[in-house]
C-alpha positions in Angstrom: -45.9 -2.5 -70.2 -46.6 1.2 -70.8 -47.6 3.4 -67.8 -51.3 4.1 -67.6 -51.6 7.1 -65.2 -54.8 8.1 -63.4 -56.8 10.5 -65.5 -60.3 12.0 -65.1 -61.5 10.9 -68.5 -60.5 7.3 -67.9 -62.3 7.3 -64.5 -65.4 8.8 -66.1 -65.4 6.3 -68.9 -64.9 3.4 -66.5 -67.7 4.6 -64.1 -70.1 4.7 -67.0 -68.9 1.4 -68.3 -69.5 -0.2 -64.9 -72.9 1.4 -64.4 -74.0 0.4 -67.9 -73.3 -3.3 -67.1 -76.0 -4.1 -64.5 -74.9 -6.5 -61.7 -77.9 -6.5 -59.4 -78.5 -8.7 -56.4 -80.9 -11.5 -57.1 -81.8 -14.8 -55.4 -78.8 -16.3 -57.2 -76.5 -14.1 -55.3 -72.8 -14.4 -56.3 -73.8 -17.1 -59.0 -76.0 -14.7 -60.9 -74.8 -14.5 -64.6 -75.0 -10.7 -64.7 -72.7 -10.4 -61.7 -70.3 -13.0 -63.2 -70.3 -11.3 -66.5 -69.6 -7.9 -64.9 -66.5 -9.3 -63.5 -65.3 -11.1 -66.8 -66.6 -8.6 -69.4 -66.7 -5.2 -67.7 -63.6 -5.3 -65.5 -61.2 -8.1 -66.5 -60.4 -6.7 -69.9 -59.2 -3.4 -68.4 -56.5 -5.2 -66.5 -55.5 -7.5 -69.2 -55.3 -4.7 -71.8 -52.9 -3.0 -69.4 -50.7 -6.2 -69.5 -51.7 -7.4 -66.0 -52.4 -11.2 -65.7 -55.7 -12.1 -64.0 -57.4 -15.3 -62.9 -60.9 -16.2 -61.9 -61.3 -18.3 -58.7 -63.9 -20.9 -58.0 -66.4 -18.4 -56.7 -66.1 -16.1 -59.7 -63.9 -13.5 -58.1 -61.3 -11.7 -60.2 -57.7 -11.9 -58.8 -54.7 -9.9 -60.0 -51.2 -9.2 -58.6 -48.5 -6.7 -59.4 -44.9 -6.2 -58.3 -41.9 -8.4 -58.2 -42.6 -12.1 -57.9 -41.7 -13.7 -54.7 -41.7 -10.6 -52.6 -44.1 -10.0 -49.6 -47.5 -8.5 -50.1 -48.2 -5.5 -47.8 -51.5 -4.6 -49.3 -54.7 -6.2 -50.8 -57.3 -3.9 -52.5 -60.9 -5.3 -52.5 -63.6 -4.2 -54.9 -67.3 -5.3 -55.1 -69.3 -6.3 -58.2 -72.8 -6.7 -56.9 -75.2 -3.8 -56.5 -78.6 -3.3 -54.9 -81.4 -3.9 -57.4 -82.5 -1.1 -59.7 -85.9 -0.9 -57.8 -87.7 2.3 -58.7 -84.6 4.3 -59.8 -85.0 6.2 -63.1 -82.7 5.1 -65.8 -80.5 3.2 -63.3 -78.1 1.9 -66.0 -77.7 5.0 -68.2 -74.5 6.2 -66.6 -75.5 9.8 -67.0 -72.6 12.3 -66.8 -73.5 15.9 -66.3 -69.9 17.1 -66.2 -69.5 17.2 -62.5 -71.0 13.8 -61.5 -71.9 10.4 -62.7 -75.4 8.9 -61.9 -76.5 5.3 -61.8 -77.2 2.3 -59.6 -74.3 1.3 -57.5 -72.1 4.3 -58.3 -72.2 5.7 -54.7 -71.8 2.4 -53.1 -69.5 0.0 -55.2 -68.7 1.2 -58.6 -67.0 4.5 -58.3 -64.8 3.1 -55.6 -64.0 0.2 -57.9 -63.1 2.5 -60.8 -60.8 4.5 -58.4 -59.0 1.5 -56.9 -58.6 -0.2 -60.3 -57.1 3.0 -61.8 -54.7 3.3 -58.9 -53.8 -0.4 -59.1 -53.1 -0.2 -62.8 -51.1 3.0 -62.6 -48.9 1.6 -59.9 -48.5 -1.8 -61.6 -47.5 -0.2 -64.9 -45.5 2.7 -63.5 -42.3 0.5 -62.7 -42.2 1.7 -59.0 -43.3 -1.4 -57.1 -40.8 -3.2 -55.0 -43.2 -5.5 -53.3 -46.4 -7.3 -54.4 -49.9 -5.7 -54.3 -53.0 -7.8 -54.6 -56.3 -6.8 -56.2 -59.6 -8.8 -55.9 -63.0 -8.0 -57.4 -65.4 -9.9 -55.3 -68.8 -11.2 -56.7 -70.3 -10.1 -53.4 -71.4 -6.6 -52.4 -75.0 -7.1 -51.1 -74.9 -10.7 -49.8 -74.2 -10.0 -46.0 -71.8 -12.9 -45.7 -68.0 -13.6 -46.1 -68.3 -16.5 -48.6 -66.7 -14.6 -51.5 -63.8 -13.0 -49.6 -63.0 -16.4 -48.0 -62.5 -18.0 -51.4 -60.5 -15.0 -52.8 -58.0 -15.1 -49.9 -57.4 -18.8 -50.5 -56.9 -18.2 -54.2 -54.6 -15.3 -53.6 -52.0 -17.7 -52.2 -50.4 -15.0 -50.0 -51.4 -13.3 -46.7 -51.2 -9.5 -47.1 -50.5 -7.4 -44.1 -53.2 -4.8 -44.9 -56.5 -4.6 -46.7 -58.5 -1.7 -48.1 -62.1 -2.3 -48.9 -63.1 0.0 -51.7 -66.6 1.0 -50.9 -68.4 4.3 -50.5 -67.5 6.0 -47.2 -67.8 9.6 -48.3 -64.0 9.7 -48.7 -63.5 9.0 -45.0 -61.6 6.1 -43.5 -64.0 3.7 -41.6 -62.1 2.4 -38.6 -64.6 -0.3 -37.7 -68.2 -1.6 -37.6 -70.3 -4.0 -35.7 -70.8 -7.4 -37.2 -74.1 -9.2 -37.8 -75.5 -12.7 -37.2 -78.8 -13.7 -38.8 -80.7 -16.2 -36.6 -83.6 -18.3 -38.1 -86.1 -19.6 -35.6 -88.9 -22.0 -36.5 -91.6 -22.9 -34.0 -93.8 -26.0 -34.6 -97.3 -26.5 -33.3 -100.5 -28.0 -34.6 -103.3 -26.6 -36.7 -107.0 -26.7 -35.8 -110.1 -24.8 -36.6 -110.3 -21.5 -34.6 -113.7 -22.6 -33.3 -111.9 -25.3 -31.3 -108.5 -23.8 -30.5 -108.0 -26.3 -27.7 -107.6 -29.0 -30.4 -104.5 -27.3 -31.8 -101.1 -26.0 -30.6 -100.9 -22.2 -31.3 -97.4 -21.1 -32.3 -98.2 -17.4 -31.8 -97.9 -18.1 -28.1 -94.3 -19.2 -28.7 -93.8 -16.0 -30.8 -94.9 -13.8 -27.9 -92.6 -15.7 -25.5 -89.6 -15.3 -27.8 -90.2 -11.6 -28.4 -90.3 -11.0 -24.7 -87.0 -12.9 -24.2 -85.3 -11.1 -27.0 -86.2 -7.8 -25.5 -84.7 -8.9 -22.2 -81.6 -10.2 -23.8 -81.1 -7.0 -25.9 -81.3 -4.9 -22.7 -78.2 -6.7 -21.3 -75.9 -6.8 -24.4 -72.4 -5.1 -24.5 -71.8 -1.7 -26.0 -68.9 0.2 -27.5 -68.4 4.0 -27.1 -67.8 4.5 -30.9 -69.6 1.6 -32.4 -72.7 1.6 -30.3 -74.5 -1.3 -28.7 -74.8 -4.9 -29.8 -78.6 -5.4 -30.5 -81.1 -8.3 -30.9 -83.9 -7.3 -33.3 -86.7 -9.4 -34.7 -86.9 -8.6 -38.5 -89.5 -11.0 -39.7 -92.4 -13.1 -38.5 -94.4 -15.4 -40.8 -96.9 -17.9 -39.8 -98.7 -20.7 -41.6 -100.9 -22.1 -42.9 -102.2 -19.1 -44.8 -105.9 -19.8 -44.1 -108.7 -18.1 -42.3 -110.1 -19.3 -39.0 -107.1 -21.5 -38.4 -104.8 -22.0 -35.4 -101.3 -21.5 -36.8 -99.1 -24.5 -36.8 -95.7 -23.0 -37.8 -94.0 -19.7 -37.2 -90.8 -18.6 -38.9 -88.9 -15.7 -37.1 -85.7 -13.9 -38.2 -83.5 -12.2 -35.6 -80.6 -9.8 -36.4 -78.0 -9.9 -33.7 -75.4 -7.2 -34.1 -71.9 -8.4 -33.1 -69.2 -6.5 -31.3 -65.6 -6.9 -32.6 -64.2 -10.1 -31.1 -67.6 -11.8 -30.7 -67.8 -15.2 -32.3 -71.0 -16.1 -34.2 -71.1 -19.6 -33.0 -70.7 -18.6 -29.3 -73.6 -16.0 -29.7 -75.7 -18.7 -31.4 -75.2 -21.1 -28.6 -76.3 -18.5 -26.1 -79.5 -17.8 -28.1 -80.2 -21.5 -28.4 -80.1 -21.7 -24.5 -82.4 -18.8 -24.2 -84.9 -19.5 -27.0 -86.6 -22.7 -25.6 -90.3 -23.4 -25.4 -92.3 -25.9 -23.4 -94.0 -28.9 -25.0 -96.2 -29.3 -26.9 -94.5 -26.4 -28.8 -91.2 -27.3 -30.5 -88.5 -25.0 -31.7 -85.4 -24.9 -34.0 -82.7 -22.3 -33.9 -80.4 -22.1 -36.9 -77.5 -19.9 -37.9 -78.0 -17.7 -41.0 -75.4 -15.6 -42.8 -73.0 -13.6 -40.6 -70.3 -10.9 -40.7 -67.6 -10.3 -38.1 -67.3 -7.0 -36.4 -64.1 -5.0 -37.0 -62.1 -2.3 -35.4 -58.6 -0.8 -36.0 -56.6 1.8 -34.1 -56.6 5.2 -35.7 -53.0 5.6 -34.6 -52.2 2.0 -35.8 -49.9 1.1 -38.7 -52.5 1.0 -41.6 -54.3 4.3 -40.9 -51.0 6.0 -40.1 -49.5 4.7 -43.4 -52.6 6.0 -45.4 -52.4 9.4 -43.8 -48.6 9.7 -44.3 -49.0 8.6 -47.9 -51.6 11.3 -48.5 -49.4 14.0 -46.9 -46.4 12.9 -48.9 -48.4 13.1 -52.1 -49.8 16.6 -51.2 -53.3 15.3 -50.6 -55.6 16.2 -47.8 -55.7 13.9 -44.6 -58.8 11.8 -44.4 -61.3 12.1 -41.6 -62.1 8.9 -39.8 -65.4 7.5 -38.5 -67.2 4.2 -37.5 -69.5 2.7 -40.0 -72.9 1.3 -39.2 -72.8 -1.3 -42.0 -71.0 -4.7 -42.0 -68.7 -5.8 -44.7 -65.5 -7.9 -45.1 -63.1 -6.0 -42.9 -63.9 -8.2 -39.9 -63.1 -11.3 -41.9 -59.7 -9.9 -42.9 -58.9 -8.9 -39.3 -59.9 -12.3 -37.9 -57.4 -13.7 -40.4 -54.6 -11.5 -39.3 -55.0 -8.7 -42.0 -55.6 -5.2 -40.7 -58.3 -3.7 -42.8 -60.4 -0.5 -43.2 -63.2 0.6 -45.6 -62.5 3.7 -47.7 -63.8 5.1 -50.9 -65.7 7.8 -52.7 -69.5 7.8 -52.7 -72.0 9.0 -50.0 -73.4 6.2 -47.9 -76.7 8.2 -47.4 -77.3 7.5 -51.2 -76.9 3.7 -51.0 -80.1 1.9 -52.3 -81.9 5.2 -53.0 -83.5 6.4 -56.2 -80.7 8.9 -56.7 -77.2 7.6 -56.6 -74.5 9.9 -58.0 -70.9 10.7 -57.2 -68.8 13.8 -57.9 -66.1 13.0 -60.4 -63.6 15.1 -58.5 -64.1 12.9 -55.4 -63.3 9.8 -57.5 -60.2 11.3 -58.9 -59.1 12.3 -55.4 -59.7 8.8 -54.1 -57.8 7.2 -57.0 -54.7 9.4 -56.2 -55.1 8.6 -52.6 -55.2 4.8 -53.3 -52.1 5.1 -55.5 -50.2 7.1 -52.9 -51.0 4.4 -50.3 -49.9 1.5 -52.7 -46.6 3.3 -53.3 -46.1 4.1 -49.6 -46.5 0.4 -48.7 -45.1 -1.3 -51.7 -43.1 1.2 -53.7 
């Protein structure tokens, strides 16, 4: 196995390769053929050409390991395959390279960080310096807002790493934490009638008004964190039926977004909302759990961030700034399972899902060297 060091040319080629293989979010989510083929056709061959064995788990995630067999695994690197849809972005899959930056859908959010972490993993794996195992997983997730993919990947890994790094765009900073999120689906049932005789029906919009008022009262009394901000309860959708004129509405579907603080359990929060979201007969109500993500937080002076900063200093690289991210991802799931985890990668979060996603090549090269220094600090 010959050493494949990190080079700018390789990173640019890989970023263009990844952008030119669309892997957009669709209604099929992780099972979308384009996402699955991105994993198996765009990324897997790069590992196997380097002589690194890979496997695909039952969810379509790509798993690889490097380092001496039977040793502990101090670090797991997580990449993400799925991107936001192209939407109105011009030439989203061209992979334009103007010399200083690469442009394309997902390059700021998932795909430049994936190129950097993959290059670091391959360089460390082929460099003969690993004394412990390092895991790499490319998840079919990225835009799903749930932990399904990472849960299967951790089971398939067959080891519990001590630390995890989520390779996602953070502007090169280390994200120490984020609030989680619970989607709550509420359905109100009533009875239709002609609007000329409203007393013959049961109007669900009265229930909608009651729940909005209760949600506002609940939201005013939720916990808050100095760095992460408050837990919130926000109505994000209201749809009523039937879609007909002059008709008392017989069904209302409401969606609530409840932001979770680190340590809050979705089922406990859901139980509280079920107690609060009640309506008097003849209205009827159902409150169901939708997708969720745990909140996360780590100590800036704790072992993972300290190890990253020490590794960067030892390699002659600049120390990373830290911040708290507004977006949820899988760090909370890792932490709940005993794995200290942070988000860290090249790419400006302000460009996520916009019509102009681009990343400076120099930032990706810097991130790749930072990832490799961290791998060698923890497992070399």
